[in-house]
C-alpha positions in Angstrom: 80.0 -36.7 70.8 78.3 -34.7 73.6 77.7 -35.8 77.2 74.0 -36.0 76.5 74.6 -38.4 73.6 76.9 -40.5 75.8 74.3 -40.7 78.6 73.2 -44.4 79.1 69.6 -45.1 78.2 68.9 -46.3 81.7 69.8 -42.9 83.1 66.7 -41.4 81.4 64.6 -43.5 83.9 66.2 -42.0 87.0 64.1 -40.6 89.8 64.3 -37.0 88.5 63.2 -38.0 85.0 60.4 -40.2 86.4 59.1 -37.2 88.3 59.1 -35.1 85.2 57.3 -37.8 83.2 54.7 -38.1 85.9 54.2 -34.3 86.0 54.0 -34.0 82.2 51.9 -37.1 81.4 50.5 -38.3 84.7 47.0 -36.9 84.2 46.8 -38.3 80.7 47.9 -41.8 82.0 45.4 -41.5 84.8 42.6 -40.8 82.3 43.6 -43.8 80.1 43.8 -46.0 83.2 40.3 -44.9 84.3 38.9 -45.5 80.8 40.5 -48.9 80.6 39.1 -50.0 84.0 35.6 -48.8 83.1 35.7 -50.5 79.6 36.6 -53.8 81.3 34.0 -53.4 83.9 31.1 -52.5 81.6 30.6 -53.6 78.0 28.6 -50.5 77.0 31.3 -48.0 78.1 33.2 -48.0 74.8 30.2 -47.9 72.5 29.9 -45.0 70.1 26.6 -43.8 71.7 28.1 -43.8 75.2 31.3 -42.0 74.2 29.1 -39.3 72.5 27.1 -39.1 75.7 30.3 -38.6 77.8 31.5 -35.8 75.5 28.1 -34.1 75.6 28.1 -34.3 79.4 31.7 -32.9 79.5 31.1 -30.0 77.1 29.5 -27.6 79.6 31.9 -28.3 82.4 34.8 -28.2 80.0 33.8 -24.7 78.8 33.4 -23.5 82.4 36.7 -25.1 83.5 38.7 -23.5 80.7 37.4 -20.1 81.8 38.3 -21.0 85.4 41.8 -21.9 84.3 42.5 -18.3 83.3 41.4 -17.1 86.7 43.3 -19.7 88.8 46.5 -19.1 86.8 46.4 -15.6 88.3 45.9 -17.0 91.8 42.2 -16.2 91.7 39.0 -18.2 92.0 35.5 -17.8 90.5 32.7 -19.2 92.6 30.0 -17.4 90.6 30.1 -19.3 87.3 27.2 -21.6 88.2 24.9 -18.7 89.0 26.0 -16.9 85.9 25.2 -20.0 83.9 21.6 -19.7 85.1 21.3 -16.0 84.6 22.7 -16.0 81.1 20.6 -19.0 80.1 17.4 -17.4 81.4 18.1 -14.1 79.6 19.0 -15.8 76.3 16.0 -18.1 76.6 13.6 -15.3 77.2 14.7 -13.8 73.9 14.4 -17.0 72.0 11.0 -18.4 73.3 7.8 -18.6 71.4 5.7 -18.7 74.6 3.9 -15.4 75.2 3.6 -16.1 78.9 7.3 -17.0 79.4 8.8 -14.3 77.1 10.1 -12.0 79.8 11.8 -9.9 77.2 9.1 -10.3 74.5 10.8 -12.9 72.3 11.3 -14.5 70.0 14.1 -12.6 68.4 16.6 -14.1 65.9 18.9 -16.7 67.5 22.0 -14.6 67.1 20.4 -11.9 69.3 19.8 -14.4 72.1 23.3 -15.7 71.7 24.8 -12.3 71.9 22.7 -11.4 74.9 23.8 -14.6 76.8 27.5 -13.8 76.2 27.0 -10.1 77.2 25.3 -11.1 80.4 28.2 -13.4 81.4 30.7 -10.8 80.3 29.0 -8.1 82.4 29.1 -10.3 85.5 32.8 -11.0 84.9 33.5 -7.3 84.5 31.8 -6.5 87.8 33.9 -9.2 89.6 37.0 -8.1 87.7 36.6 -4.5 88.8 36.0 -5.5 92.4 39.0 -7.8 92.5 41.5 -5.8 90.5 40.6 -2.2 91.4 39.5 -2.6 95.0 41.8 -5.5 95.9 38.9 -7.5 97.3 39.8 -11.2 97.7 38.5 -13.2 94.7 36.8 -15.7 97.1 34.7 -12.9 98.6 33.9 -11.0 95.4 32.8 -14.1 93.5 30.9 -15.5 96.4 28.9 -12.2 96.4 28.3 -12.5 92.6 27.2 -16.1 93.2 24.4 -14.9 95.4 23.6 -11.8 93.4 23.4 -13.6 90.0 21.2 -16.3 91.4 18.9 -13.6 92.9 18.8 -11.7 89.6 17.9 -15.0 87.8 14.9 -15.5 90.1 13.8 -11.9 89.8 14.2 -11.8 86.0 12.1 -15.0 85.4 9.8 -14.7 88.4 11.2 -18.0 89.6 9.6 -19.8 86.6 11.3 -21.6 83.7 11.3 -20.2 80.2 10.1 -23.0 77.8 9.4 -23.3 74.1 12.7 -22.2 72.6 13.0 -21.6 68.8 14.7 -24.4 66.9 17.6 -22.2 65.8 18.5 -21.5 69.4 18.1 -25.2 70.4 20.5 -26.1 67.6 23.4 -24.9 69.8 22.6 -27.8 72.2 21.0 -30.4 70.1 22.4 -29.9 66.6 25.5 -31.2 65.0 28.3 -30.1 62.6 29.6 -32.7 60.2 28.2 -35.3 62.5 29.7 -33.9 65.7 27.3 -32.6 68.4 27.4 -28.8 68.6 28.3 -28.6 72.3 31.4 -30.7 71.6 32.3 -28.5 68.6 31.9 -25.4 70.8 34.1 -27.0 73.5 36.8 -27.8 70.8 36.7 -24.2 69.5 37.0 -22.8 73.0 39.9 -25.1 73.8 41.8 -24.3 70.7 41.4 -20.6 71.1 42.3 -20.7 74.8 45.4 -22.9 74.1 46.5 -20.4 71.5 46.0 -17.4 73.8 47.9 -19.0 76.7 50.7 -20.4 74.7 51.2 -18.1 71.7 50.3 -14.6 72.8 51.9 -11.9 75.0 48.6 -11.8 77.0 49.0 -15.5 77.8 52.6 -15.0 79.0 51.5 -12.1 81.1 48.8 -14.3 82.8 51.5 -16.8 83.8 53.7 -14.0 85.0 51.0 -12.4 87.2 50.2 -15.8 88.7 53.8 -16.8 89.2 55.0 -13.6 90.9 52.7 -10.5 90.9 55.4 -8.2 92.4 57.9 -9.2 89.7 55.2 -8.7 87.1 54.6 -5.2 88.2 58.4 -4.5 88.2 58.5 -5.9 84.6 56.0 -3.3 83.5 53.0 -5.6 83.3 49.6 -4.0 84.0 48.5 -6.6 86.7 45.2 -4.8 87.2 44.3 -5.1 83.6 45.3 -8.8 83.4 43.3 -9.7 86.5 40.3 -7.8 85.1 40.5 -9.6 81.8 40.6 -13.1 83.2 37.4 -12.6 85.1 35.8 -11.2 81.9 36.9 -14.3 80.1 35.5 -16.6 82.8 32.2 -14.7 82.8 31.8 -14.8 79.1 32.5 -18.5 78.9 30.0 -19.0 81.8 27.4 -17.2 79.6 28.2 -19.5 76.7 27.9 -22.5 78.9 24.5 -21.2 80.2 23.2 -21.0 76.6 24.4 -24.5 75.7 22.6 -25.8 78.8 19.4 -24.0 78.0 19.6 -25.2 74.4 20.1 -28.8 75.5 17.3 -28.8 78.0 14.9 -26.8 75.8 14.2 -24.1 78.4 15.9 -21.6 80.6 15.8 -22.9 84.2 16.2 -20.6 87.3 17.8 -23.5 89.2 20.3 -24.3 86.5 24.0 -24.4 87.2 23.8 -25.2 90.9 27.3 -26.4 92.1 28.7 -26.2 88.6 31.5 -24.1 89.9 32.7 -27.0 92.0 33.0 -29.3 89.0 34.8 -26.6 87.1 37.3 -26.0 89.9 37.7 -29.8 90.2 38.6 -30.2 86.5 41.2 -27.4 86.7 42.8 -28.7 89.9 42.7 -32.4 88.7 44.2 -31.2 85.4 47.3 -29.9 87.3 46.8 -26.2 87.4 48.3 -24.9 90.7 46.0 -23.0 93.1 49.2 -21.0 93.9 49.1 -19.6 90.3 51.4 -19.4 87.4 51.5 -23.2 86.7 49.1 -25.1 84.6 47.9 -25.9 81.1 44.5 -25.8 79.4 45.2 -29.3 78.0 45.3 -30.6 81.6 42.1 -28.9 82.3 40.4 -30.5 79.4 41.6 -34.0 80.5 40.5 -33.2 84.0 37.0 -32.4 82.7 37.0 -35.6 80.8 38.1 -37.6 83.9 35.1 -36.2 85.8 32.8 -36.9 82.9 34.1 -40.4 82.4 34.0 -41.1 86.1 30.3 -39.9 86.4 29.3 -41.9 83.4 31.1 -45.0 84.4 29.7 -45.1 87.9 26.2 -44.6 86.4 26.7 -47.6 84.1 27.9 -49.6 87.1 24.7 -48.7 89.0 26.6 -46.7 91.7 24.5 -44.0 93.3 25.3 -40.3 92.6 26.0 -39.8 96.3 29.2 -41.9 96.0 30.2 -39.9 92.9 30.3 -36.8 95.0 32.5 -38.5 97.6 34.9 -39.7 94.9 35.0 -36.3 93.3 35.8 -34.7 96.6 38.6 -37.2 97.2 40.0 -36.4 93.8 40.1 -32.7 94.5 41.8 -33.1 97.8 44.3 -35.6 96.4 45.1 -33.2 93.5 45.6 -30.3 95.9 47.8 -32.4 98.2 50.0 -33.4 95.2 50.2 -29.7 94.1 51.3 -28.7 97.6 53.9 -31.4 97.7 55.2 -30.4 94.3 55.4 -26.7 95.4 57.3 -27.7 98.6 59.8 -29.8 96.5 60.4 -27.0 94.0 
């Protein structure tokens, strides 16, 4: 019989094992605790309609946060996703509108054309940022801050500062339709999550992302093309921001030039709360999804309790700071 088999059951609850359990399952337990408290505090929280509403509210931030996870795993940051949401949503909406006065691009075109345009707009923004960060070694904070301003400006220029209404039903289906009874935004989030989980956990590209974030110099020595990996993660973040922009436009029924304001903060919050380290190389897309759900549940629960949105911002800020402090403590103890 091995030493492990002879190990007393109580030993598994030692301090080291407790730390591992908290690191692995702490975020999930926190989510369950939050849901339990809100379900006790308000009888409407666990109703089917409200749960569906929470998932719908979480879908856009979840898609953005998953893209942000790729970037933060490489020690980067993407502050531009909120503005890219607005730009992609406006461009896609202009191709799918039946309004002659609002059709900047002379729509309507078939919905798949508008969808492709939205993804390509987001991808193009991500490519620009990726080149600036990877090829010219500009800090990601500066490069994405510049894109935040530029994309917002391009949104206002493209639409003349006016919304694009009257979208065709096929386009709106992305935000208001359903698949086997599940709202389409939730389906899209699930597909993005599964694909991202597979990429990060089952592909060489995913292993390279963790390697670049964990130790860029060792990654170079190992023969990994760090420039290409950094470029790719910003492309992924931009493309997913474009997708989120189209979901938002489809849900609201119009492309809005002011859409996506401060969405980057919620995305970063979901990633950090979900346990991904700002130092890079550590994190899981599963944690990001739970982090996005925590933010969605918290916002929904506080609304049900009649607490003003101002307090929600304070609590969200406290969650971000607390998560970063725990990350720093974990890194120091490593």
